[in-house]
C-alpha positions in Angstrom: 62.8 4.6 59.3 62.9 2.0 61.9 66.7 2.0 61.8 66.8 -1.8 61.5 66.4 -3.7 58.2 63.4 -6.0 58.1 63.6 -9.5 56.5 60.5 -11.4 55.8 60.8 -15.2 55.7 57.9 -16.6 53.6 58.6 -20.3 54.5 56.5 -23.4 54.8 58.1 -24.9 57.9 59.6 -22.5 60.5 61.7 -25.2 62.3 63.7 -25.7 59.1 64.7 -22.0 59.2 65.3 -21.6 63.0 69.1 -21.4 62.5 68.7 -18.8 59.7 66.4 -16.7 61.8 68.9 -16.8 64.7 71.8 -15.7 62.5 69.9 -12.9 60.8 68.5 -11.5 64.1 71.4 -12.2 66.5 74.6 -11.8 64.3 73.4 -9.3 61.7 70.8 -7.4 63.9 67.9 -7.6 61.4 64.3 -7.7 62.4 62.9 -11.1 61.1 59.2 -11.6 60.4 57.9 -15.1 59.5 54.9 -16.1 57.4 54.0 -19.7 56.8 51.4 -19.1 54.1 51.1 -16.8 51.0 48.2 -14.9 52.6 50.1 -14.1 55.8 53.2 -13.1 53.8 51.3 -10.6 51.6 49.4 -9.3 54.6 52.8 -8.5 56.3 54.1 -6.7 53.2 51.1 -4.4 53.3 51.4 -3.7 57.1 55.1 -3.5 57.8 58.1 -1.9 56.0 59.8 -4.8 54.5 63.4 -4.5 53.1 63.9 -8.0 51.9 61.8 -11.1 51.2 63.0 -14.7 51.1 60.3 -16.9 49.7 60.3 -20.7 49.3 59.1 -22.0 46.0 56.0 -23.7 47.5 53.7 -22.0 49.9 50.2 -22.8 51.0 47.7 -20.9 48.9 49.9 -19.4 46.2 53.2 -20.0 44.3 56.3 -18.1 45.3 56.3 -16.4 41.9 52.9 -14.9 42.6 53.9 -13.9 46.1 57.1 -12.2 44.8 55.3 -10.5 42.0 52.7 -9.0 44.4 55.6 -7.9 46.6 56.7 -5.6 43.7 53.4 -3.7 44.4 53.2 -3.8 48.2 56.9 -3.2 48.9 58.5 -2.2 45.6 61.9 -1.3 47.1 62.3 -4.6 48.8 64.9 -7.1 47.5 63.4 -10.5 46.5 65.1 -13.9 47.0 63.7 -17.2 45.8 64.6 -20.5 47.5 64.3 -23.5 45.2 65.0 -27.2 45.2 68.2 -28.7 43.7 66.2 -30.3 40.9 64.2 -27.2 40.0 63.3 -26.1 36.5 66.0 -23.6 35.5 64.0 -22.2 32.6 61.0 -21.5 34.8 63.3 -20.0 37.4 64.8 -17.5 34.9 61.3 -16.6 33.8 60.4 -16.0 37.4 63.5 -13.8 37.9 62.3 -11.6 35.1 58.6 -11.4 36.0 59.2 -10.9 39.8 62.5 -9.0 39.5 64.2 -11.6 41.7 67.6 -10.5 43.0 69.1 -13.9 43.8 68.3 -17.7 44.0 69.2 -19.9 47.0 69.2 -23.6 46.5 68.4 -26.2 49.2 69.8 -27.6 51.4 70.1 -24.3 53.2 73.5 -23.0 54.1 73.0 -20.6 57.0 76.2 -18.6 56.5 75.4 -18.3 52.8 71.9 -17.0 53.4 73.3 -14.4 55.9 75.9 -13.2 53.3 73.4 -13.0 50.5 71.0 -11.0 52.6 73.7 -8.7 53.7 74.9 -8.1 50.1 71.3 -7.6 48.9 70.5 -5.0 51.5 73.8 -3.2 50.7 72.7 -3.2 47.0 69.3 -1.8 47.9 70.9 1.0 49.9 73.2 1.9 47.0 70.2 2.0 44.7 68.3 4.2 47.1 71.2 6.7 47.2 71.5 6.6 43.5 67.8 7.5 43.0 68.3 10.5 45.4 71.4 11.7 43.6 69.7 11.3 40.3 66.8 13.4 41.4 69.1 16.1 42.7 71.1 16.3 39.4 68.0 15.9 37.2 68.3 18.2 34.1 65.6 20.8 33.7 63.5 21.1 30.6 63.0 24.6 29.2 59.2 24.1 29.5 57.6 25.7 32.6 55.9 22.3 33.1 59.2 20.9 34.3 61.0 24.0 35.5 63.0 23.5 38.7 61.7 24.7 42.0 63.3 27.8 43.6 65.4 25.8 46.0 66.7 23.7 43.2 65.4 20.4 44.6 63.1 18.1 42.7 62.3 15.9 45.6 63.5 15.3 49.1 64.5 12.2 50.9 61.8 10.9 53.2 61.5 8.9 56.4 59.3 5.9 57.1 57.7 4.6 60.2 56.6 1.3 58.6 54.0 2.3 56.0 53.9 6.0 57.2 55.9 8.3 54.8 56.8 11.8 55.9 59.4 14.6 55.9 57.6 17.2 57.9 58.7 18.2 61.4 55.3 17.5 63.1 55.2 13.9 61.7 58.9 13.4 62.6 58.2 14.4 66.3 55.0 12.3 66.4 56.7 9.2 65.0 59.6 9.5 67.4 57.2 9.5 70.3 55.3 6.6 68.8 58.6 4.6 68.5 59.2 5.2 72.2 55.7 4.3 73.0 56.0 1.0 71.0 58.7 -0.2 73.4 56.2 -0.1 76.4 53.0 -2.0 77.1 51.0 1.1 77.9 47.7 1.6 76.1 47.9 4.1 73.2 45.2 6.6 72.1 45.6 7.8 68.5 43.4 10.8 67.5 43.1 12.6 64.3 40.8 13.4 61.4 39.5 10.7 59.0 42.1 9.6 56.5 45.2 10.8 58.4 46.6 7.3 58.8 45.6 6.3 62.3 45.4 2.6 61.5 48.8 2.8 59.8 50.2 4.3 63.0 48.7 1.6 65.1 50.2 -1.1 62.8 53.6 0.6 62.9 53.6 0.6 66.7 52.7 -3.1 66.9 55.5 -4.1 64.5 58.0 -2.0 66.5 57.0 -3.5 69.8 58.0 -6.7 71.6 54.7 -8.2 70.6 55.6 -8.5 66.9 55.5 -12.3 67.0 51.8 -12.3 68.2 48.8 -11.2 66.3 47.5 -7.7 65.6 43.7 -7.7 65.4 41.6 -4.8 64.2 38.0 -4.1 65.2 35.9 -1.0 64.1 33.6 -0.1 67.0 31.3 2.2 64.9 27.8 1.2 63.8 27.7 -2.0 65.8 25.4 -3.0 68.7 26.6 -3.6 72.2 25.7 -7.2 72.1 27.5 -7.8 68.8 30.6 -5.8 69.9 30.8 -7.7 73.2 30.6 -11.0 71.3 33.3 -9.9 68.9 35.7 -8.7 71.5 34.9 -10.7 74.6 33.4 -13.9 73.0 30.3 -15.8 73.9 29.0 -19.2 74.9 26.7 -21.3 72.9 23.1 -20.2 73.5 24.1 -16.9 75.0 21.7 -15.2 72.6 19.5 -16.2 69.6 21.9 -17.3 66.8 24.8 -18.2 69.1 25.1 -21.8 67.9 28.7 -22.4 69.1 31.2 -20.9 71.5 33.2 -17.9 70.3 36.7 -17.1 71.7 36.6 -13.3 71.2 39.3 -11.1 69.8 40.9 -10.2 73.1 41.6 -13.9 73.9 42.5 -14.6 70.3 45.1 -11.8 70.4 46.6 -12.9 73.8 50.2 -11.7 73.8 49.6 -9.4 70.9 47.7 -6.1 70.1 44.1 -5.2 69.6 43.4 -2.0 67.7 39.9 -0.5 68.4 39.0 2.1 65.8 36.2 4.7 66.3 36.4 4.1 70.1 34.4 7.3 70.6 31.3 5.4 69.3 31.0 2.8 72.1 28.1 3.1 74.5 28.4 4.0 78.2 27.5 0.4 79.1 30.3 -1.0 77.0 32.7 1.5 78.3 32.3 -0.2 81.7 33.2 -3.6 80.3 36.2 -2.2 78.5 37.4 -0.4 81.6 37.5 -3.8 83.4 39.7 -5.3 80.7 42.1 -2.3 80.7 42.4 -2.3 84.5 42.5 -6.0 85.3 43.0 -7.8 82.0 39.8 -9.7 82.7 37.5 -11.0 79.9 34.0 -12.4 80.6 32.3 -14.0 77.6 28.6 -13.5 77.1 26.6 -16.3 78.8 29.6 -17.4 80.9 30.2 -17.4 84.6 33.9 -17.7 84.2 36.4 -14.8 84.0 39.5 -15.3 81.8 42.7 -13.3 81.9 44.5 -12.2 78.8 47.6 -10.2 78.0 46.8 -7.7 75.2 48.0 -4.3 74.4 45.2 -2.0 73.5 45.5 0.8 70.9 42.5 2.9 70.3 41.7 5.5 67.6 39.1 8.3 67.3 38.4 11.1 64.9 36.6 12.9 67.7 38.5 14.5 70.6 37.8 12.3 73.7 38.7 15.1 76.0 35.9 17.1 74.7 33.5 14.2 74.9 34.6 13.7 78.6 33.8 17.4 79.4 30.3 16.9 77.8 29.7 13.7 79.8 29.7 11.5 76.6 32.7 9.4 77.6 33.9 8.1 80.9 36.7 10.1 82.4 38.3 7.1 84.1 38.4 5.1 80.9 39.8 8.0 78.9 42.7 8.4 81.3 43.3 4.6 81.2 43.4 4.5 77.4 45.7 7.5 77.0 48.9 5.9 78.4 50.3 7.7 75.4 48.2 10.1 73.4 49.2 10.7 69.8 47.5 13.3 67.7 48.0 12.8 63.9 48.0 16.2 62.2 45.8 16.7 59.1 47.6 16.9 55.8 46.9 20.6 55.4 49.0 21.2 58.5 52.0 19.2 57.2 52.2 20.2 53.5 55.9 19.3 53.4 54.7 15.7 53.2 52.5 16.1 50.1 55.3 15.9 47.6 56.9 12.8 49.1 53.5 11.1 49.5 52.6 11.9 45.9 55.9 10.3 44.8 55.3 7.3 47.1 51.8 6.7 45.7 52.9 7.2 42.2 55.5 4.5 42.5 53.0 2.2 44.2 50.4 2.5 41.5 52.8 2.5 38.6 54.0 -0.9 39.8 50.4 -2.1 40.2 49.4 -1.0 36.6 52.8 -1.8 35.1 53.1 1.7 33.6 56.5 3.4 33.3 56.1 7.1 34.1 58.8 9.8 33.9 57.6 11.6 37.0 55.2 14.4 38.2 55.3 17.9 36.8 55.9 20.8 39.0 52.5 22.3 38.2 50.8 19.2 39.5 52.8 19.3 42.7 51.9 23.0 43.1 48.2 22.3 42.8 48.5 19.3 45.1 50.3 21.6 47.7 47.4 24.1 47.7 44.5 21.7 48.0 42.7 21.9 51.4 42.4 18.0 51.7 39.2 17.5 53.7 39.9 13.8 53.1 43.5 14.0 54.1 46.1 11.4 52.9 43.3 9.1 51.6 42.1 11.9 49.3 45.6 12.5 48.0 46.1 8.8 47.4 42.8 8.5 45.4 43.9 11.5 43.2 47.3 10.0 42.5 45.8 6.6 41.7 43.4 8.3 39.3 46.1 10.2 37.5 48.3 7.2 37.2 45.4 5.3 35.6 45.0 8.0 33.0 48.7 8.4 32.2 50.4 6.4 29.4 53.9 4.9 29.2 56.7 7.4 28.9 54.6 10.4 30.1 54.9 12.9 32.9 51.9 13.3 35.1 50.6 16.7 34.2 47.5 18.8 35.0 45.6 17.3 32.1 45.4 14.0 34.2 44.0 15.8 37.2 40.4 15.8 38.4 38.3 18.9 38.0 38.4 19.6 41.8 42.2 19.8 41.7 42.4 21.4 38.3 40.4 24.4 39.6 43.4 25.2 41.8 46.0 27.4 40.0 48.4 28.6 42.7 50.9 30.1 40.2 49.7 30.9 36.6 53.3 31.0 35.4 53.5 27.3 36.2 50.2 26.3 34.5 51.2 23.6 32.1 47.8 23.8 30.4 48.6 27.3 29.2 52.4 27.6 29.5 52.3 30.9 27.5 49.4 33.0 28.5 47.9 34.7 25.5 46.5 38.1 26.3 43.6 38.9 24.0 42.7 42.3 22.6 44.2 44.9 20.2 44.2 48.0 22.4 45.9 48.5 25.7 42.5 48.7 27.4 41.4 45.3 25.9 44.6 43.6 26.9 44.4 44.9 30.5 40.8 43.7 30.7 41.8 40.3 29.3 44.6 40.0 32.0 42.2 41.2 34.7 39.6 38.6 33.8 42.2 35.9 33.9 43.6 36.9 37.3 40.1 37.2 38.8 39.1 33.8 37.4 42.3 32.2 38.6 41.9 33.6 42.2 38.2 32.4 42.3 39.2 28.9 41.2 42.2 28.7 43.6 40.2 29.9 46.6 37.2 27.8 45.7 34.9 30.8 45.0 35.3 32.2 48.6 34.5 35.8 47.5 35.6 37.3 50.8 39.1 35.8 50.5 39.3 36.6 46.8 38.3 40.2 47.3 40.9 40.6 50.2 43.7 39.0 48.1 43.0 41.2 45.1 42.5 44.4 47.1 38.8 44.8 46.1 35.6 45.3 48.0 33.0 42.5 47.9 30.8 44.8 45.7 33.7 45.5 43.4 34.5 41.8 43.0 30.8 41.0 42.3 30.8 43.7 39.6 33.8 42.1 37.9 32.3 38.6 38.1 29.2 40.0 36.4 31.1 42.0 33.9 33.3 39.1 32.7 30.4 36.6 33.0 32.3 34.3 35.3 30.5 31.3 36.7 31.2 28.8 39.5 31.5 25.4 37.7 32.8 23.4 40.6 
């Protein structure tokens, strides 16, 4: 976690809340983020780890009730406080309290000390609730069914850490996030590398919200599949008439984000010509719009991401070495999910909570069998693939149910890491009357299970079962097993 509680003020006029912001940040040491519209408030709840939301009754674009209801999805553990006028409708306010799970009301005119005390008590309550959930999971009674059998170490779930929206318990991610937090305190460029779906953009957003540029914008631009001219126009801006279709001047994202952060995704896809323009910006902070003779200076922090190793591209002559060394003030490599399997269970729980809030379904939890299967999946799509699977399972589950293997997709269902925990067949029935028939039935089941778990990689299956490739092929033919995946 960031170590500092974050308070989001969703307010119409910042000057009215200047004293409150000062008290919360200076006296209580909270991080305070401000949004003047509903759209900005909801965007911050999706990007940053919010612990408490104070929302005025009237915001541009949406009512406070809608904002606070949406907060139950984007930041379900955040406490929610509604600010209302003295002559507000009490009946509607109580309805709002129920629908948006509002912790407390604050009436205008604002009493700065009262707000500080209410926020402090609300955050204390949230921490007590978090600890209660952890203790409840530790002391959770076990069902006799193998579906809900406890794990060997006796733990149902472990506490997790957050770096904004990044959730983890594994040592590799803990080390990476510690370095990222240190990097956030500097103005050096940051290069984030990792496979698709590992959370590189989440890492970039976390760094921005933990830097001294939090009060300025974070702007995201994907550099893949876009022409040099268009990319130059997007980032550096253009003058009217610079090219066909340029009917007005364009500021450009670098100047628009002055004082803030620009996140360039898929930086490996930019052309050699554009690399030269970017190098000039990184070195001198100079921006020259298309069609202009004037050079502007801007102060932006650049964070880049790539799913291809830039060092390998440099060695092949596909990426400028001088730009590579400029961009990697800090180089962060996000490990794939298969290399940090300790994170799978806490991510599964996090996504389950997220989508149960979204669908308003009350689930009892995730069965151990589902967690076992999730742990053994190779995850070519990384965290994004896990999130999609959890979202699908939550959509199929009903109120009052556990998520079990019958809710899983065929791809995950083919993985049976431990037949004893298979909640589809909790008591394996061995067919046959004679000993020979029973042994053959068991052998067929074990071969089929190994083939499914190892995705029909016959070399791996043969090695695990102590068979030759020919011997395994004979058993597949004998038991008429087929690859249905």
